[in-house]
N, C-alpha and C positions, 0 to 999 in steps of 0.2 A: 500607416499602412504596414510597415514592417512589424509593428507591435501586434497587429491583428494576425498576421501570418505566423508569428512566433507563438501566439496563444493557440491558434488552430493546430499547429504542429504538436504542441504539448498535449492538447486535448485528444487529438487523433492518434497519437503514438501508441497508447494501449490497445486501441482498436486494430491498428495495423499489426501490432505484435500478436494479438489473438488470432487474426486472420492468417498470419504467416504460420503459426503453430498448427492451426486447423488444416492448412494446405499441406504441410509436411506430413502430418499424421494421416491425412486422406491418401496421399501418395504412397506412404508406407503400407497402409492397410490394403490398398488396391494391389500393390506388388505382392505382398505376402498372402493376401486372400486369394489371389489368382491361382496360386498353387493348390490351395485347398478346394476352391470352387471348381477349378479345372479338373481335378481328379473326380470330384462329385459329378460334374457334367459328363465325364467319360463313362462313369458307372451308370448314370441315368440313360445315356445313349445306348449302352450295351443292353440294359434292361428293356429299353424300348424296342430294340431290334429283336430281342428274345420274345417279347410279348406279341410283336407283329408276326413273327414266324409261327408262334403257337395260336395265332388268330384270337387273341384276347384283346378285343378292340377297346373295351372300357379302360383297361390298364394302359394300353398304348396311348390313348388320349391323355391320361393322367401323366404319363412320362413326357409326352410332348409339351404339356402345360408346365411341368416342372423345369424342363430344359429351357423353355421360353422365359420363365421367371428368372433363371440363372443368367440368361443373356441380358435381360432387362436390368438386373442388378449391376452387371458389368458396365453397360452403357450409362446407367444412371449415375454410377460412381464417377465414371469418366467425365460425364457432363458436369457433375458437381465440381470436380477438380478444375475443369476449364472455366467454370463460372468464378471460382476463387482467384484464378490468375487474372 
């Protein structure tokens, strides 16, 4: 029984190491990417307000969709990190 556990540990060790590296990289990318995407989301929000004031409804809809996509990227990445842990 101990031999089987030892073999499983040796076999699964590379998989655990790879998943740990992916988890660390995903956390790093989420943290660093939030600065970039956060600024992009602020810019899209300002453009959306401008297009709403100017009553350019097609562009306003596009801005809302882009903002929603950015939010989905954040939640998707967070969900991925939770799944890895």
